[in-house]
PQR file with spaces between the fields and no chain letter, atoms N, CA, C, O and H, PARSE charges and radii, in Angstrom:
ATOM       1  N    MET     1     -23.614  -11.697   -8.403 -0.4000 1.5000
ATOM       2  CA   MET     1     -22.976  -10.808   -9.347 -0.0000 2.0000
ATOM       3  C    MET     1     -21.470  -10.832   -9.102  0.5500 1.7000
ATOM       4  O    MET     1     -21.015  -10.788   -7.960 -0.5500 1.4000
ATOM       5  N    LYS     2     -20.722  -10.901  -10.168 -0.4000 1.5000
ATOM       6  CA   LYS     2     -19.262  -10.923  -10.045 -0.0000 2.0000
ATOM       7  C    LYS     2     -18.727   -9.536   -9.717  0.5500 1.7000
ATOM       8  O    LYS     2     -19.231   -8.516  -10.187 -0.5500 1.4000
ATOM       9  H    LYS     2     -21.092  -10.937  -11.096  0.4000 1.0000
ATOM      10  N    ARG     3     -17.708   -9.540   -8.909 -0.4000 1.5000
ATOM      11  CA   ARG     3     -17.024   -8.282   -8.630 -0.0000 2.0000
ATOM      12  C    ARG     3     -15.874   -8.140   -9.609  0.5500 1.7000
ATOM      13  O    ARG     3     -15.162   -9.105   -9.889 -0.5500 1.4000
ATOM      14  H    ARG     3     -17.299  -10.369   -8.527  0.4000 1.0000
ATOM      15  N    GLN     4     -15.697   -6.955  -10.120 -0.4000 1.5000
ATOM      16  CA   GLN     4     -14.595   -6.725  -11.046 -0.0000 2.0000
ATOM      17  C    GLN     4     -13.289   -6.659  -10.269  0.5500 1.7000
ATOM      18  O    GLN     4     -13.228   -6.125   -9.162 -0.5500 1.4000
ATOM      19  H    GLN     4     -16.275   -6.171   -9.893  0.4000 1.0000
ATOM      20  N    LYS     5     -12.262   -7.208  -10.869 -0.4000 1.5000
ATOM      21  CA   LYS     5     -10.944   -7.109  -10.251 -0.0000 2.0000
ATOM      22  C    LYS     5     -10.421   -5.689  -10.407  0.5500 1.7000
ATOM      23  O    LYS     5     -10.675   -5.016  -11.406 -0.5500 1.4000
ATOM      24  H    LYS     5     -12.312   -7.642  -11.768  0.4000 1.0000
ATOM      25  N    ARG     6      -9.697   -5.261   -9.409 -0.4000 1.5000
ATOM      26  CA   ARG     6      -9.029   -3.973   -9.543 -0.0000 2.0000
ATOM      27  C    ARG     6      -7.838   -4.150  -10.464  0.5500 1.7000
ATOM      28  O    ARG     6      -7.323   -5.257  -10.624 -0.5500 1.4000
ATOM      29  H    ARG     6      -9.491   -5.808   -8.598  0.4000 1.0000
ATOM      30  N    ASP     7      -7.412   -3.073  -11.058 -0.4000 1.5000
ATOM      31  CA   ASP     7      -6.244   -3.177  -11.926 -0.0000 2.0000
ATOM      32  C    ASP     7      -4.987   -3.425  -11.091  0.5500 1.7000
ATOM      33  O    ASP     7      -4.980   -3.201   -9.880 -0.5500 1.4000
ATOM      34  H    ASP     7      -7.830   -2.174  -10.928  0.4000 1.0000
ATOM      35  N    LYS     8      -3.944   -3.884  -11.743 -0.4000 1.5000
ATOM      36  CA   LYS     8      -2.712   -4.273  -11.036 -0.0000 2.0000
ATOM      37  C    LYS     8      -2.072   -3.113  -10.285  0.5500 1.7000
ATOM      38  O    LYS     8      -1.532   -3.299   -9.194 -0.5500 1.4000
ATOM      39  H    LYS     8      -3.950   -4.066  -12.726  0.4000 1.0000
ATOM      40  N    THR     9      -2.130   -1.926  -10.862 -0.4000 1.5000
ATOM      41  CA   THR     9      -1.481   -0.795  -10.206 -0.0000 2.0000
ATOM      42  C    THR     9      -2.183   -0.433   -8.905  0.5500 1.7000
ATOM      43  O    THR     9      -1.535   -0.097   -7.914 -0.5500 1.4000
ATOM      44  H    THR     9      -2.568   -1.775  -11.749  0.4000 1.0000
ATOM      45  N    SER    10      -3.493   -0.503   -8.914 -0.4000 1.5000
ATOM      46  CA   SER    10      -4.246   -0.206   -7.698 -0.0000 2.0000
ATOM      47  C    SER    10      -3.952   -1.233   -6.608  0.5500 1.7000
ATOM      48  O    SER    10      -3.764   -0.874   -5.445 -0.5500 1.4000
ATOM      49  H    SER    10      -4.020   -0.777   -9.719  0.4000 1.0000
ATOM      50  N    ARG    11      -3.913   -2.506   -6.984 -0.4000 1.5000
ATOM      51  CA   ARG    11      -3.596   -3.559   -6.017 -0.0000 2.0000
ATOM      52  C    ARG    11      -2.179   -3.401   -5.495  0.5500 1.7000
ATOM      53  O    ARG    11      -1.932   -3.598   -4.305 -0.5500 1.4000
ATOM      54  H    ARG    11      -4.066   -2.798   -7.928  0.4000 1.0000
ATOM      55  N    ALA    12      -1.242   -3.046   -6.373 -0.4000 1.5000
ATOM      56  CA   ALA    12       0.150   -2.873   -5.955 -0.0000 2.0000
ATOM      57  C    ALA    12       0.265   -1.729   -4.955  0.5500 1.7000
ATOM      58  O    ALA    12       0.998   -1.838   -3.972 -0.5500 1.4000
ATOM      59  H    ALA    12      -1.443   -2.886   -7.340  0.4000 1.0000
ATOM      60  N    PHE    13      -0.452   -0.633   -5.197 -0.4000 1.5000
ATOM      61  CA   PHE    13      -0.407    0.507   -4.284 -0.0000 2.0000
ATOM      62  C    PHE    13      -0.939    0.116   -2.911  0.5500 1.7000
ATOM      63  O    PHE    13      -0.324    0.441   -1.895 -0.5500 1.4000
ATOM      64  H    PHE    13      -1.047   -0.545   -5.996  0.4000 1.0000
ATOM      65  N    VAL    14      -2.068   -0.575   -2.870 -0.4000 1.5000
ATOM      66  CA   VAL    14      -2.674   -0.968   -1.599 -0.0000 2.0000
ATOM      67  C    VAL    14      -1.758   -1.929   -0.843  0.5500 1.7000
ATOM      68  O    VAL    14      -1.577   -1.791    0.366 -0.5500 1.4000
ATOM      69  H    VAL    14      -2.567   -0.839   -3.695  0.4000 1.0000
ATOM      70  N    LYS    15      -1.181   -2.899   -1.548 -0.4000 1.5000
ATOM      71  CA   LYS    15      -0.267   -3.847   -0.889 -0.0000 2.0000
ATOM      72  C    LYS    15       0.966   -3.124   -0.360  0.5500 1.7000
ATOM      73  O    LYS    15       1.452   -3.444    0.725 -0.5500 1.4000
ATOM      74  H    LYS    15      -1.328   -3.011   -2.531  0.4000 1.0000
ATOM      75  N    GLY    16       1.476   -2.152   -1.114 -0.4000 1.5000
ATOM      76  CA   GLY    16       2.616   -1.368   -0.656 -0.0000 2.0000
ATOM      77  C    GLY    16       2.266   -0.515    0.552  0.5500 1.7000
ATOM      78  O    GLY    16       3.058   -0.386    1.486 -0.5500 1.4000
ATOM      79  H    GLY    16       1.080   -1.892   -1.995  0.4000 1.0000
ATOM      80  N    TYR    17       1.075    0.064    0.526 -0.4000 1.5000
ATOM      81  CA   TYR    17       0.619    0.871    1.659 -0.0000 2.0000
ATOM      82  C    TYR    17       0.531    0.009    2.916  0.5500 1.7000
ATOM      83  O    TYR    17       0.996    0.408    3.984 -0.5500 1.4000
ATOM      84  H    TYR    17       0.432   -0.041   -0.232  0.4000 1.0000
ATOM      85  N    GLN    18      -0.064   -1.166    2.782 -0.4000 1.5000
ATOM      86  CA   GLN    18      -0.194   -2.062    3.932 -0.0000 2.0000
ATOM      87  C    GLN    18       1.171   -2.493    4.458  0.5500 1.7000
ATOM      88  O    GLN    18       1.361   -2.622    5.668 -0.5500 1.4000
ATOM      89  H    GLN    18      -0.441   -1.490    1.915  0.4000 1.0000
ATOM      90  N    ALA    19       2.113   -2.715    3.561 -0.4000 1.5000
ATOM      91  CA   ALA    19       3.463   -3.082    3.988 -0.0000 2.0000
ATOM      92  C    ALA    19       4.133   -1.917    4.724  0.5500 1.7000
ATOM      93  O    ALA    19       4.819   -2.123    5.726 -0.5500 1.4000
ATOM      94  H    ALA    19       1.960   -2.611    2.578  0.4000 1.0000
ATOM      95  N    GLY    20       3.932   -0.710    4.230 -0.4000 1.5000
ATOM      96  CA   GLY    20       4.524    0.464    4.867 -0.0000 2.0000
ATOM      97  C    GLY    20       3.958    0.726    6.241  0.5500 1.7000
ATOM      98  O    GLY    20       4.702    1.033    7.172 -0.5500 1.4000
ATOM      99  H    GLY    20       3.374   -0.543    3.417  0.4000 1.0000
ATOM     100  N    VAL    21       2.647    0.609    6.381 -0.4000 1.5000
ATOM     101  CA   VAL    21       2.003    0.842    7.675 -0.0000 2.0000
ATOM     102  C    VAL    21       2.434   -0.221    8.686  0.5500 1.7000
ATOM     103  O    VAL    21       2.574    0.066    9.874 -0.5500 1.4000
ATOM     104  H    VAL    21       2.042    0.360    5.624  0.4000 1.0000
ATOM     105  N    SER    22       2.642   -1.446    8.210 -0.4000 1.5000
ATOM     106  CA   SER    22       3.033   -2.512    9.134 -0.0000 2.0000
ATOM     107  C    SER    22       4.520   -2.471    9.468  0.5500 1.7000
ATOM     108  O    SER    22       4.984   -3.237   10.313 -0.5500 1.4000
ATOM     109  H    SER    22       2.529   -1.679    7.244  0.4000 1.0000
ATOM     110  N    GLY    23       5.278   -1.577    8.807 -0.4000 1.5000
ATOM     111  CA   GLY    23       6.681   -1.400    9.156 -0.0000 2.0000
ATOM     112  C    GLY    23       7.650   -2.295    8.401  0.5500 1.7000
ATOM     113  O    GLY    23       8.822   -2.382    8.765 -0.5500 1.4000
ATOM     114  H    GLY    23       4.901   -0.955    8.121  0.4000 1.0000
ATOM     115  N    ARG    24       7.176   -2.960    7.356 -0.4000 1.5000
ATOM     116  CA   ARG    24       8.072   -3.827    6.591 -0.0000 2.0000
ATOM     117  C    ARG    24       9.034   -2.998    5.750  0.5500 1.7000
ATOM     118  O    ARG    24       8.776   -1.830    5.458 -0.5500 1.4000
ATOM     119  H    ARG    24       6.223   -2.889    7.061  0.4000 1.0000
ATOM     120  N    SER    25      10.132   -3.612    5.371 -0.4000 1.5000
ATOM     121  CA   SER    25      11.163   -2.956    4.590 -0.0000 2.0000
ATOM     122  C    SER    25      10.731   -2.799    3.137  0.5500 1.7000
ATOM     123  O    SER    25       9.951   -3.601    2.624 -0.5500 1.4000
ATOM     124  H    SER    25      10.341   -4.561    5.608  0.4000 1.0000
ATOM     125  N    LYS    26      11.243   -1.759    2.477 -0.4000 1.5000
ATOM     126  CA   LYS    26      10.907   -1.582    1.067 -0.0000 2.0000
ATOM     127  C    LYS    26      11.579   -2.634    0.192  0.5500 1.7000
ATOM     128  O    LYS    26      11.215   -2.799   -0.972 -0.5500 1.4000
ATOM     129  H    LYS    26      11.877   -1.108    2.894  0.4000 1.0000
ATOM     130  N    ASP    27      12.554   -3.344    0.745 -0.4000 1.5000
ATOM     131  CA   ASP    27      13.194   -4.435    0.007 -0.0000 2.0000
ATOM     132  C    ASP    27      12.279   -5.644   -0.144  0.5500 1.7000
ATOM     133  O    ASP    27      12.590   -6.566   -0.898 -0.5500 1.4000
ATOM     134  H    ASP    27      12.850   -3.211    1.691  0.4000 1.0000
ATOM     135  N    SER    28      11.155   -5.649    0.565 -0.4000 1.5000
ATOM     136  CA   SER    28      10.230   -6.780    0.486 -0.0000 2.0000
ATOM     137  C    SER    28       9.229   -6.630   -0.654  0.5500 1.7000
ATOM     138  O    SER    28       8.239   -7.360   -0.698 -0.5500 1.4000
ATOM     139  H    SER    28      10.902   -4.900    1.178  0.4000 1.0000
ATOM     140  N    CYS    29       9.464   -5.711   -1.565 -0.4000 1.5000
ATOM     141  CA   CYS    29       8.567   -5.511   -2.700 -0.0000 2.0000
ATOM     142  C    CYS    29       8.534   -6.770   -3.565  0.5500 1.7000
ATOM     143  O    CYS    29       9.583   -7.230   -4.016 -0.5500 1.4000
ATOM     144  H    CYS    29      10.268   -5.118   -1.529  0.4000 1.0000
ATOM     145  N    PRO    30       7.340   -7.337   -3.803 -0.5600 1.5000
ATOM     146  CA   PRO    30       7.239   -8.593   -4.550  0.2800 2.0000
ATOM     147  C    PRO    30       7.222   -8.413   -6.064  0.5500 1.7000
ATOM     148  O    PRO    30       7.231   -9.405   -6.793 -0.5500 1.4000
ATOM     149  N    PHE    31       7.198   -7.185   -6.552 -0.4000 1.5000
ATOM     150  CA   PHE    31       7.052   -6.942   -7.986 -0.0000 2.0000
ATOM     151  C    PHE    31       8.393   -6.724   -8.669  0.5500 1.7000
ATOM     152  O    PHE    31       9.279   -6.058   -8.135 -0.5500 1.4000
ATOM     153  H    PHE    31       7.191   -6.379   -5.959  0.4000 1.0000
ATOM     154  N    ALA    32       8.523   -7.297   -9.857 -0.4000 1.5000
ATOM     155  CA   ALA    32       9.724   -7.099  -10.661 -0.0000 2.0000
ATOM     156  C    ALA    32       9.451   -6.136  -11.814  0.5500 1.7000
ATOM     157  O    ALA    32      10.364   -5.463  -12.295 -0.5500 1.4000
ATOM     158  H    ALA    32       7.803   -7.838  -10.291  0.4000 1.0000
ATOM     159  N    GLU    33       8.197   -6.070  -12.257 -0.4000 1.5000
ATOM     160  CA   GLU    33       7.825   -5.164  -13.342 -0.0000 2.0000
ATOM     161  C    GLU    33       7.974   -3.720  -12.861  0.5500 1.7000
ATOM     162  O    GLU    33       7.569   -3.394  -11.745 -0.5500 1.4000
ATOM     163  H    GLU    33       7.456   -6.616  -11.867  0.4000 1.0000
ATOM     164  N    ILE    34       8.542   -2.872  -13.682 -0.4000 1.5000
ATOM     165  CA   ILE    34       8.915   -1.517  -13.272 -0.0000 2.0000
ATOM     166  C    ILE    34       7.706   -0.693  -12.820  0.5500 1.7000
ATOM     167  O    ILE    34       7.767   -0.034  -11.782 -0.5500 1.4000
ATOM     168  H    ILE    34       8.871   -3.137  -14.588  0.4000 1.0000
ATOM     169  N    VAL    35       6.621   -0.721  -13.578 -0.4000 1.5000
ATOM     170  CA   VAL    35       5.453    0.098  -13.234 -0.0000 2.0000
ATOM     171  C    VAL    35       4.834   -0.362  -11.913  0.5500 1.7000
ATOM     172  O    VAL    35       4.526    0.457  -11.048 -0.5500 1.4000
ATOM     173  H    VAL    35       6.572   -1.256  -14.421  0.4000 1.0000
ATOM     174  N    SER    36       4.657   -1.659  -11.765 -0.4000 1.5000
ATOM     175  CA   SER    36       4.075   -2.192  -10.529 -0.0000 2.0000
ATOM     176  C    SER    36       4.987   -1.936   -9.339  0.5500 1.7000
ATOM     177  O    SER    36       4.514   -1.622   -8.246 -0.5500 1.4000
ATOM     178  H    SER    36       4.907   -2.325  -12.468  0.4000 1.0000
ATOM     179  N    ARG    37       6.284   -2.067   -9.545 -0.4000 1.5000
ATOM     180  CA   ARG    37       7.240   -1.827   -8.464 -0.0000 2.0000
ATOM     181  C    ARG    37       7.211   -0.364   -8.030  0.5500 1.7000
ATOM     182  O    ARG    37       7.229   -0.061   -6.836 -0.5500 1.4000
ATOM     183  H    ARG    37       6.669   -2.322  -10.432  0.4000 1.0000
ATOM     184  N    HIS    38       7.168    0.528   -8.995 -0.4000 1.5000
ATOM     185  CA   HIS    38       7.117    1.958   -8.695 -0.0000 2.0000
ATOM     186  C    HIS    38       5.836    2.291   -7.921  0.5500 1.7000
ATOM     187  O    HIS    38       5.872    3.059   -6.960 -0.5500 1.4000
ATOM     188  H    HIS    38       7.154    0.283   -9.964  0.4000 1.0000
ATOM     189  N    THR    39       4.713    1.716   -8.341 -0.4000 1.5000
ATOM     190  CA   THR    39       3.443    1.960   -7.673 -0.0000 2.0000
ATOM     191  C    THR    39       3.453    1.388   -6.261  0.5500 1.7000
ATOM     192  O    THR    39       2.957    2.022   -5.330 -0.5500 1.4000
ATOM     193  H    THR    39       4.684    1.093   -9.122  0.4000 1.0000
ATOM     194  N    TRP    40       4.018    0.188   -6.096 -0.4000 1.5000
ATOM     195  CA   TRP    40       4.125   -0.427   -4.767 -0.0000 2.0000
ATOM     196  C    TRP    40       4.966    0.460   -3.852  0.5500 1.7000
ATOM     197  O    TRP    40       4.606    0.680   -2.696 -0.5500 1.4000
ATOM     198  H    TRP    40       4.421   -0.327   -6.852  0.4000 1.0000
ATOM     199  N    LEU    41       6.079    0.966   -4.367 -0.4000 1.5000
ATOM     200  CA   LEU    41       6.949    1.820   -3.556 -0.0000 2.0000
ATOM     201  C    LEU    41       6.269    3.136   -3.188  0.5500 1.7000
ATOM     202  O    LEU    41       6.494    3.667   -2.100 -0.5500 1.4000
ATOM     203  H    LEU    41       6.371    0.787   -5.307  0.4000 1.0000
ATOM     204  N    SER    42       5.441    3.664   -4.087 -0.4000 1.5000
ATOM     205  CA   SER    42       4.688    4.878   -3.760 -0.0000 2.0000
ATOM     206  C    SER    42       3.724    4.613   -2.613  0.5500 1.7000
ATOM     207  O    SER    42       3.608    5.422   -1.693 -0.5500 1.4000
ATOM     208  H    SER    42       5.259    3.233   -4.971  0.4000 1.0000
ATOM     209  N    GLY    43       3.036    3.481   -2.670 -0.4000 1.5000
ATOM     210  CA   GLY    43       2.144    3.096   -1.583 -0.0000 2.0000
ATOM     211  C    GLY    43       2.906    2.863   -0.298  0.5500 1.7000
ATOM     212  O    GLY    43       2.448    3.235    0.782 -0.5500 1.4000
ATOM     213  H    GLY    43       3.130    2.824   -3.418  0.4000 1.0000
ATOM     214  N    TRP    44       4.077    2.242   -0.415 -0.4000 1.5000
ATOM     215  CA   TRP    44       4.912    1.966    0.763 -0.0000 2.0000
ATOM     216  C    TRP    44       5.332    3.270    1.435  0.5500 1.7000
ATOM     217  O    TRP    44       5.279    3.393    2.658 -0.5500 1.4000
ATOM     218  H    TRP    44       4.450    1.940   -1.292  0.4000 1.0000
ATOM     219  N    ARG    45       5.756    4.252    0.616 -0.4000 1.5000
ATOM     220  CA   ARG    45       6.173    5.544    1.177 -0.0000 2.0000
ATOM     221  C    ARG    45       5.016    6.234    1.893  0.5500 1.7000
ATOM     222  O    ARG    45       5.196    6.794    2.974 -0.5500 1.4000
ATOM     223  H    ARG    45       5.800    4.153   -0.378  0.4000 1.0000
ATOM     224  N    GLU    46       3.835    6.193    1.291 -0.4000 1.5000
ATOM     225  CA   GLU    46       2.679    6.814    1.932 -0.0000 2.0000
ATOM     226  C    GLU    46       2.317    6.076    3.222  0.5500 1.7000
ATOM     227  O    GLU    46       1.951    6.700    4.218 -0.5500 1.4000
ATOM     228  H    GLU    46       3.690    5.738    0.412  0.4000 1.0000
ATOM     229  N    GLY    47       2.419    4.765    3.198 -0.4000 1.5000
ATOM     230  CA   GLY    47       2.149    3.974    4.399 -0.0000 2.0000
ATOM     231  C    GLY    47       3.133    4.269    5.515  0.5500 1.7000
ATOM     232  O    GLY    47       2.742    4.385    6.676 -0.5500 1.4000
ATOM     233  H    GLY    47       2.717    4.258    2.389  0.4000 1.0000
ATOM     234  N    ARG    48       4.400    4.391    5.173 -0.4000 1.5000
ATOM     235  CA   ARG    48       5.419    4.713    6.183 -0.0000 2.0000
ATOM     236  C    ARG    48       5.165    6.100    6.765  0.5500 1.7000
ATOM     237  O    ARG    48       5.297    6.300    7.973 -0.5500 1.4000
ATOM     238  H    ARG    48       4.717    4.296    4.229  0.4000 1.0000
ATOM     239  N    THR    49       4.802    7.053    5.918 -0.4000 1.5000
ATOM     240  CA   THR    49       4.503    8.399    6.389 -0.0000 2.0000
ATOM     241  C    THR    49       3.332    8.369    7.365  0.5500 1.7000
ATOM     242  O    THR    49       3.372    9.007    8.417 -0.5500 1.4000
ATOM     243  H    THR    49       4.694    6.890    4.937  0.4000 1.0000
ATOM     244  N    ASP    50       2.295    7.624    7.007 -0.4000 1.5000
ATOM     245  CA   ASP    50       1.145    7.519    7.894 -0.0000 2.0000
ATOM     246  C    ASP    50       1.509    6.830    9.205  0.5500 1.7000
ATOM     247  O    ASP    50       0.990    7.188   10.262 -0.5500 1.4000
ATOM     248  H    ASP    50       2.263    7.106    6.153  0.4000 1.0000
ATOM     249  N    GLN    51       2.400    5.845    9.138 -0.4000 1.5000
ATOM     250  CA   GLN    51       2.826    5.178   10.369 -0.0000 2.0000
ATOM     251  C    GLN    51       3.578    6.159   11.270  0.5500 1.7000
ATOM     252  O    GLN    51       3.357    6.191   12.480 -0.5500 1.4000
ATOM     253  H    GLN    51       2.823    5.555    8.280  0.4000 1.0000
ATOM     254  N    TRP    52       4.457    6.948   10.681 -0.4000 1.5000
ATOM     255  CA   TRP    52       5.227    7.921   11.458 -0.0000 2.0000
ATOM     256  C    TRP    52       4.329    8.990   12.060  0.5500 1.7000
ATOM     257  O    TRP    52       4.613    9.502   13.143 -0.5500 1.4000
ATOM     258  H    TRP    52       4.637    6.922    9.697  0.4000 1.0000
ATOM     259  N    GLU    53       3.231    9.337   11.358 -0.4000 1.5000
ATOM     260  CA   GLU    53       2.316   10.356   11.852 -0.0000 2.0000
ATOM     261  C    GLU    53       1.273    9.787   12.808  0.5500 1.7000
ATOM     262  O    GLU    53       0.446   10.529   13.338 -0.5500 1.4000
ATOM     263  H    GLU    53       3.000    8.921   10.479  0.4000 1.0000
ATOM     264  N    GLY    54       1.306    8.491   13.028 -0.4000 1.5000
ATOM     265  CA   GLY    54       0.420    7.884   14.013 -0.0000 2.0000
ATOM     266  C    GLY    54      -0.888    7.363   13.470  0.5500 1.7000
ATOM     267  O    GLY    54      -1.791    7.064   14.252 -0.5500 1.4000
ATOM     268  H    GLY    54       1.977    7.888   12.597  0.4000 1.0000
ATOM     269  N    TYR    55      -1.029    7.241   12.152 -0.4000 1.5000
ATOM     270  CA   TYR    55      -2.262    6.723   11.576 -0.0000 2.0000
ATOM     271  C    TYR    55      -2.236    5.203   11.514  0.5500 1.7000
ATOM     272  O    TYR    55      -2.333    4.617   10.436 -0.5500 1.4000
ATOM     273  H    TYR    55      -0.295    7.484   11.517  0.4000 1.0000
ATOM     274  N    THR    56      -2.107    4.574   12.660 -0.4000 1.5000
ATOM     275  CA   THR    56      -2.125    3.111   12.710 -0.0000 2.0000
ATOM     276  C    THR    56      -3.298    2.682   13.575  0.5500 1.7000
ATOM     277  O    THR    56      -3.819    3.473   14.361 -0.5500 1.4000
ATOM     278  H    THR    56      -2.028    5.050   13.536  0.4000 1.0000
ATOM     279  N    GLY    57      -3.701    1.461   13.433 -0.4000 1.5000
ATOM     280  CA   GLY    57      -4.820    0.956   14.216 -0.0000 2.0000
ATOM     281  C    GLY    57      -6.131    1.582   13.791  0.5500 1.7000
ATOM     282  O    GLY    57      -6.401    1.716   12.598 -0.5500 1.4000
ATOM     283  H    GLY    57      -3.277    0.819   12.794  0.4000 1.0000
ATOM     284  N    VAL    58      -6.941    1.963   14.749 -0.4000 1.5000
ATOM     285  CA   VAL    58      -8.274    2.495   14.475 -0.0000 2.0000
ATOM     286  C    VAL    58      -8.203    3.829   13.746  0.5500 1.7000
ATOM     287  O    VAL    58      -9.058    4.107   12.904 -0.5500 1.4000
ATOM     288  H    VAL    58      -6.721    1.855   15.719  0.4000 1.0000
ATOM     289  N    SER    59      -7.222    4.651   14.039 -0.4000 1.5000
ATOM     290  CA   SER    59      -7.140    5.967   13.405 -0.0000 2.0000
ATOM     291  C    SER    59      -6.762    5.889   11.927  0.5500 1.7000
ATOM     292  O    SER    59      -6.976    6.852   11.191 -0.5500 1.4000
ATOM     293  H    SER    59      -6.528    4.426   14.723  0.4000 1.0000
ATOM     294  N    GLY    60      -6.211    4.773   11.481 -0.4000 1.5000
ATOM     295  CA   GLY    60      -5.822    4.632   10.082 -0.0000 2.0000
ATOM     296  C    GLY    60      -6.791    3.856    9.230  0.5500 1.7000
ATOM     297  O    GLY    60      -6.560    3.701    8.031 -0.5500 1.4000
ATOM     298  H    GLY    60      -6.038    3.990   12.079  0.4000 1.0000
ATOM     299  N    ILE    61      -7.879    3.359    9.811 -0.4000 1.5000
ATOM     300  CA   ILE    61      -8.829    2.550    9.054 -0.0000 2.0000
ATOM     301  C    ILE    61      -9.468    3.360    7.932  0.5500 1.7000
ATOM     302  O    ILE    61      -9.694    2.831    6.844 -0.5500 1.4000
ATOM     303  H    ILE    61      -8.067    3.485   10.785  0.4000 1.0000
ATOM     304  N    HIS    62      -9.757    4.612    8.175 -0.4000 1.5000
ATOM     305  CA   HIS    62     -10.390    5.424    7.138 -0.0000 2.0000
ATOM     306  C    HIS    62      -9.508    5.590    5.915  0.5500 1.7000
ATOM     307  O    HIS    62     -10.022    5.730    4.805 -0.5500 1.4000
ATOM     308  H    HIS    62      -9.573    5.042    9.058  0.4000 1.0000
ATOM     309  N    LYS    63      -8.200    5.579    6.090 -0.4000 1.5000
ATOM     310  CA   LYS    63      -7.299    5.717    4.938 -0.0000 2.0000
ATOM     311  C    LYS    63      -7.291    4.449    4.093  0.5500 1.7000
ATOM     312  O    LYS    63      -7.284    4.529    2.865 -0.5500 1.4000
ATOM     313  H    LYS    63      -7.783    5.465    6.992  0.4000 1.0000
ATOM     314  N    ILE    64      -7.291    3.295    4.724 -0.4000 1.5000
ATOM     315  CA   ILE    64      -7.277    2.030    3.981 -0.0000 2.0000
ATOM     316  C    ILE    64      -8.588    1.849    3.229  0.5500 1.7000
ATOM     317  O    ILE    64      -8.586    1.336    2.110 -0.5500 1.4000
ATOM     318  H    ILE    64      -7.296    3.230    5.722  0.4000 1.0000
ATOM     319  N    ALA    65      -9.697    2.256    3.814 -0.4000 1.5000
ATOM     320  CA   ALA    65     -11.002    2.102    3.165 -0.0000 2.0000
ATOM     321  C    ALA    65     -11.092    2.957    1.912  0.5500 1.7000
ATOM     322  O    ALA    65     -11.793    2.587    0.970 -0.5500 1.4000
ATOM     323  H    ALA    65      -9.698    2.673    4.723  0.4000 1.0000
ATOM     324  N    ASN    66     -10.403    4.091    1.877 -0.4000 1.5000
ATOM     325  CA   ASN    66     -10.476    4.984    0.728 -0.0000 2.0000
ATOM     326  C    ASN    66      -9.495    4.635   -0.370  0.5500 1.7000
ATOM     327  O    ASN    66      -9.574    5.207   -1.457 -0.5500 1.4000
ATOM     328  H    ASN    66      -9.834    4.391    2.642  0.4000 1.0000
ATOM     329  N    LEU    67      -8.574    3.719   -0.128 -0.4000 1.5000
ATOM     330  CA   LEU    67      -7.614    3.340   -1.148 -0.0000 2.0000
ATOM     331  C    LEU    67      -8.270    2.366   -2.032  0.5500 1.7000
ATOM     332  O    LEU    67      -7.657    1.887   -2.986 -0.5500 1.4000
ATOM     333  H    LEU    67      -8.510    3.255    0.755  0.4000 1.0000
């Protein structure tokens, strides 16, 4: 059975979150389209917040699974 692709905004948010948690700069956003870029940056901000609060490694797995 085929798996449905997630929409672009959802993928952009998850990629931004992963970039934020890993400590990458927000200048590394790969999107040029305004909506996707905004969504990526929202994910990046949430990822950075989680990194600062210590949700990295095993303690942050539950957050990635729910995105």
